[in-house]
N, C-alpha and C positions, 0 to 999 in steps of 0.2 A: 454801691449804686448812687451814693449821694451826689457824685459829681455830675450826674445827669439831671439834677433838679436844682430849683432855686431855693433860697433860704426860706421862702414863704411856704414851701411844700408841707412842712410840719403843721402850720396853721390850717392850711386847706384840708389836710388829712384829718385833723381833729374835727373840723367842721363837717367833713364828709361822714364820719363815724356816727353823727347824729341823725343821718338820713337812712331809712330802711329801704332795701331794695327787695320787692316782692317778686319772687320767681317760682313757678310751678314746681311742685314736688311729685316724683314718680317713684315707682318701686325700684329697688336696687337689685340687679341680676348678680350671678356668680362672678368672681374675679376671673381674670385671664389665666390661662394655663401657666404662663410665665409669671411667677409671683411678683417679680420686681417690676412688671408693667402696671401695677395696681393703681397708683395715685394719679398719674396722668392718663391712665386708661380708666376714664371715669365711668360711673354708673349711668344707666340709660335715663335715669331721672334728670340728668342734667342736659339732655338733648332738647334743643328748642330752635326757633328760627331767629332768636335774638343773636346779635353779632356784637363783638366788642366795639365800642364806640357809639352803639345805639343806646337809647334810654331803655332801662329795664321794662318789660311788659307788665301789664296789669295781672293781678293774680288769676282772674277769670276773664275769659274773653268778653269784651265789651265794657270792662271796668267794673267797679263796685265790689262789694264784699259778699254778695249772695252767690249761691251755687248756680251754675248755668242750667237752664231748663230746656229740654228738647222741644222743638216746634211740632213734631209729629212722632208717631209710633213706627214709622217706616225704618226698615233695616238699612243702615247706611252701607255704602260701597266698601268693599274689602280692598285695602291698599297693600301691595306687595312690593318690597324693596329688596334688591339683591346687589351684590358687588358689581361695579361697573364692568362693561366690556364682555357680557355674556358669562359663561361658566368660568370662574377663576380657577377651578381645579385643572383646567386644560392649559393654563398659561405657565410660562417659564421664561428663563433668560437664555437657555441654550436648547437646541434641539434634542430629541431622543437619540438621534444618530450621533451627534457630537458628544453626548453623555455616555455613549456606548450602552445604551439601555433599550430594551424592546418598548415600542411605543404603547403596546397593550399591557404594560407591566401591572396595572391595577385591575385588569379584567376579572370579573367574577367576585371581587371582594367588596366588603361593605365599607363605606367611606369613614364611618366613625371607628371601625376596627383598625383601619389603616392609619388613621390620625393618632390612635393610641399607640400603636406599634412604632410609628415614626418618632413619637415623643420619648418612648422608652428604650429604643434600641441603642445599646452602648456603641461607642466608636473610639476606643482608646488607642487602638493600633493605627499609625498614621495612614496606612493604605485603606483601612476601613472608614476612617474619618473623611478622606477624600472622596470615597464612594458614596458616603451618606450626603455629603454636600451636593454631589452631582445629582443624586436622587431628588434632593430638595428643590433644585433649581430647574430640572429638566421639564420640557414640554411633553407631557404624556396624556394619553386618552384618559379622561376622568372616569371614575367609577360610574357604571350605568345606573345604579340604584340610589344616587345620592339624594334625590328628592328634596325634602326640606332641610337636609344636612348639606346642600350645595354650598361649597365655599369652606367648610370645615377642614378638609384635607389641605386646602391652600393655606389657611391660617396656621395649621399645625406645622406645615413646612416652614413658614416664615418664622413662627416662634422657636422652632428647633434651631434655626440659623441664629436667631437672637440669643438663645441660650448658650450657643457655642461661641458667642461674641462676634459673629461674622456680620457686622452691621452693614457693610457695603453690599454684600451679597443679599442680605434680607431686604435692604432698601430697594435694590434693583428689582427683586422679585415682587415686592409689594407695588411698586410703581406700574408693573405690567397689568395690575387689576385696576388701576386708577385710584387716586387719593380721595375721591369724593364719597366714599363709604366710610362711616365712623370707624368701623372695626380695622380698616386699613389705615385711616388717618392717624388714629391714636398711636399706632406702632410707628408710623413715620414721624410723628411728633416726638416720641421718646428717642428715636434714632437721631433726629436733629438736635435734641438737647445734649445728648452724649457726644456728638460731633462739634458742638459749640455753634451750631448753625440755626438757632432757634428763631432768628428774625424771618427766615424764609418760611418756616412753619407757621409762624404767627401771621405772616402776611397772607397766606392761604386761608388760614382760619378766619381772618377779618373779611374776606371776600366770599366766604362759602356759608351760607346760613345753616345752622343746626349741626356743624361739624365739630364744634368745640368738644374736646374729650372730658373736660371736667371744669368745675367753677375755679379751681385753683389755676388751671391752665388759662382760663379767660382773664382772671385777675393779672396774672404774670404777663400776658401779652398786651393787656391794656397798659400796663406800667412800661413795657418794652417800647410801645408805640408813643410814649410820652403823656398818656392821659392818666396821670397819677390820681386825679380826684375821682374819675369814673372808676378806677381800680379800687380806691378806698370805699366808695359807696357800694360796689359790688361785694366787697369783703364783709362789710357790715350786714348787708342783706343776707348773704350766705350764712353768717354766724347766727342770726336771729332765727333763720329757718332750719338750722342744724344741718346744712348741706355740706359742711366741712367740719372736721372735728377740731378740738381746741388746740392741738399741737400744730395743725396745719394753719389755723388762724394766727397763732403766735408767730410762726415762721413768716407768714405773709406780712404781718404787722411790722416785723423787723425789716423786711424787704422794702416796705412802702414808706415808712416813716423815718425821715433823716434824723430824728431825735435819738435813734438807736445807733447811729454811726460809731459814736465813741463809748457805747455802753459795754460794760465789762461782763454782762451775762453771757455764758456760753450755752447755746441751745443744744440739747441732746438730740441726736438723729433718731429717726423712727427705726423700730425693730426691723421693719421691711421697708427699706429705703426705696424711693422711686427716683427716676431720672429728674423729674421737676424739682423734688425736694433737694436733691443732689446739687442741682444748678443753683438753687436759691441759697443754700448754705454757702456756696462759693461766692454768690453775688454779695452777701452780707459780710464777707470777710472771714468766714469760718469754714473754709474748705475741708472736705473730708478725704481720708485715705481711700484708695480704691481696692487695696489688697483684700480687705474682709468682704468686699461686695462681689456680686456675680461678675464673671469675667467681662461681660459686655461693658461694664463701667471703665475698664482699663483703657478703652478707646479715647476717653476723655484725656488720659495722661499723655497720649500721643501728640496732642496739639503742640504747636511750636512754642507757645508761651510758657510751657513747663520746663523745668530743669532737666539736664541730660540724664541724670540717674533715674528720674521718675520715668522718662521716656524709655530708657533702657529696660527697666523692670516691667513696664507695660507691654512693650514690644515682645520681650521674652514670654510673658504670660499669654499673650494673644497668639504668638506663633506656636506655642505648645498646644493650644486649643485648636490649632488649625484655622484660626479666624483671620489671619493675615498671611500673605505670601512670605516665606522665610527670606526672600530677597530684601523685603523691607527691613527685617531685623538686621541683616547684614549692612544695610545702609545706616541704620541707627548706630550700630557698633563703630562705624567709621567716621562719625560726625566729629568726634573730638579725641584728644589724648587722655587716657584714664588719670584722674586726679588723685586716686587713693588705691588701696589694696584690699583684697578680700571680695568674696561674693561676685556680684556682677562686674565689678572692676577687673577682677582676674580674668573673666571670660572676654571682656572688652580688650584687655591687653594682649591676651593670647590670639584673638582674632586680628588684631593689628599687626602682630608679628607674622601670623600666617598669611595675611594679605601680601605683605612684603616678600615672604618666601615663595608664594606662588608666582609673583611677578618676576622674581629672580630665577625661578626654575629649580629651587633647591629646598624641599620640604623635610629634609632628614631631621632637623631639630625642632622646627615650629609645629609639625603636624602632631607628633606624640604629645607635646606640651598642650596643645589646643584640645586634643582628644581626651586627655586626662582631666583637663578643667571641665569640659562640657560633660563628660561621663560621670564626674562627681556630683553634678547637679542633675543627673538623669536627663541630659539634653543632647546626648550624642546623635540622636535622630535629627535634631535641628542643625547640628554641624554638617551632617551628611547632606541635608536639604539645601544648606547654603553653598557648600564648596565642592561637593563630590564630583561634579562635572568639570571642575576647573583644576583639579589636582594633577600635576605633572607626574610622570613615572619617576621612580627613585630606586636606587640600588640599596638603600639602607633597609635592613630586614624589617625592623619594627615599623617604620613609617610605610613600607610596602604593605605590610599586613593590615595596617589601619586604613590605608588608602582603598585596599580590596574590600574591607568590611563596609566602608562608607559607600562605595560604588554599588556593591551588592544590595545594600539597604534601599538604595534608590532604583534598583533594577537596571543599572547600567552595565553590569556584567553578571554572568550566571554564578549562582552559588554552588559551592563544591558538592555538599551533600545535604539534602533536605531531611529533616527528621523523619524516619519511616512512619511514625504515627500519623503524620500530616498528609500522607498519601494513601493511607489504608482505609479511609472512611467511605461509606456508601452515601450517596445523595438522598435527601428527603424527598417526598412528593412535591412536585413543582406545579401542580394544576393551578394553584393560586400563585402566580409568579411573585407578585408584590409581597405577600405575606411570607412566602418561602424565602425570598431575598433578605428581608429584615430579620427573619429567624436565623438565617445562615449567618448573618453578620454578628448576631449575638452569640452564636456558637463559636465563630472565629475568635470573638473577644475572650471566650473562656480559656483559650490557650495561653493568654498572658498570665492566668493564674495557675497554670500548669496542667489544665485538662486538655492535653493534646488530642485525645481520641474524639472528644466533642468538637474540637477545632478542625479535625480532619473531615468530620461529616459536614461541617459548614463549608469547608473549602470545596468538597465534592459537589455540594449543592450550587455553589457559585459557578463551578464549571458547567454543570448541567444546564444552567441559565444562560450559558454563553459568555460568562465574565471570566474567561481563562486568565487573562493578563492580571486582573485584580486578584484572583486566587493564587497565582504564582507569586506575585509581589508579597501577598500576606503570608504565604508559607515561608518566603525567604526571611521576612522580618521576624516572624515567630521563631525560626531556627537561629537567627542572629542575636536574639534577645540576651542570652547569657553573656555575649561579648560587648554588646552595645550598652546595656543597662546596668546601673549600679545595683538596682533591685527591680523586679518586674513591676509593671503597672505604672 
C-alpha cells in the first residue's frame, strides 16, 4: 500500500497517533451465525452517525466529559428499525414457480425453527445442493408468526449461501432487501472484500451514516479514500477505548504506516480470520493461502491477478461446493496449457485433451482418461456437469459406459435400475412443508453414507411435496455413487 502514499505519511501517522479519538461505547451482541463474518461484521457498539471523513464526535452529546442529563422524566418515543423494502423474508431473486417450489412452503412454521434447519441441513449430493440453493433464493410467502424475528430467515438464507461460498447468489439476494440496513450491509461489505471490490462498498459506507460495520472497516475505508491521517487518528482512538483488540491494531498499523513496508516481521493471522483481515494481509504484502479458510475465501483466488494454478484450485473448490457454475470451471481449465504434472495439472491436461476430442467427435481415448483423473480426485460429478451434454456417441465400450454414467448423473438419460431401497420408503408428514422438505433433504444425504432406507423415506417425502424431478435425480445420483465416486461423501 505504500505506493499510494507520500514519503511524509509516516511522519503524519506518528503525529496522528498522539491524538485521541473519542467514540461512544455500546454493548457487544453475539457474533453472526457465520463465524468468518465476525471482524468486518462489527458489534452494535460501533454503530453511529459518524461517517469516514467526518471529525470524530464528542464522547457525550453536547461535548464535555460529564454524563448527559435528561431534561424531563417523560418516556421517549420507541424507534423501530427493520430491513428495507418491507418484510425481507418475502424477497428473493427468482419466483417460487421458477424455483419449482410451493409459494406457501413456510406456512405454519416458526421463523427461528426454519432458520436453524436451513443452517444445519446438509447438501452434499449435487442434486440436493442445487435444491437448497433454490430454496435460499426463492420468493416465498414469509412465516406468518415472524413478529420480532422478521428478517431472521432472510439472513439465514443469505448466510447459508455465504457458507457455501456462493457469493454472487448471496449478494444478489441481499440486494433485494436494500443495503441500508447494517445487518445486510456488513454481509455485502464482506462479499465485496472477497471479490476485490471494496472501493464500491467503502463508497456506500462513506455516504450512509451509521452503516459502518466496524471501526476496523472505517479505518480501512478512510485509508482507501486517501485520508491516511484521519485513519491513523481513528485507529489511535479505537485503541485507547479498547474498541479493537491488539492484534487488529497491529495489523492496521502495518497497513497505515509506510515505515513497515520493508519490515521483516511476519504477522500471524487470527484464528478466525475475517475478510477484512484477509485483505489487509494481502495489502501489506503478506497474502494468506485460502485453502485452510472457509470456501467463500476461495473466490478471492478467482481474480484475474492471481496465478493460473491458484485460479484452478479455487475454481475446483468452489465448483465442488456448488458455489459457481461448472461451466466457469471449464473455462478456467481452458485458459492455458498445463505447465507441470500431477494433481490439478493432470485434470487440466485431461480436460484439454477431452475438449479436442469432443470437437473432433472421437472420445474413445480422451473420455476414459479424463474420467479416471476426475474420479481419482472424487470429482467425476464435476466432469459430468461440465461435459455430459456435449459428449458425442461412441462405439468404444468403455467410453460409451462412462458417457452413459455422466449423462445419467445429470438426468440427461434414464438410469437402468434404481436401487430398490430408494423406492421403498414412505413419505413423512408434510403438514409443515418447509420443515418436511429440509428434513427430507437431510434424509437423502444419509444415503451417501450408506443408509439407503432413510434416503428412500426422504425421496418419498420430496415426491409428496411435488418435487418429483429432484427426487428422481437424487435417486439416480445415489445409485450411481459406486461408479462415480472413489469413495462416498
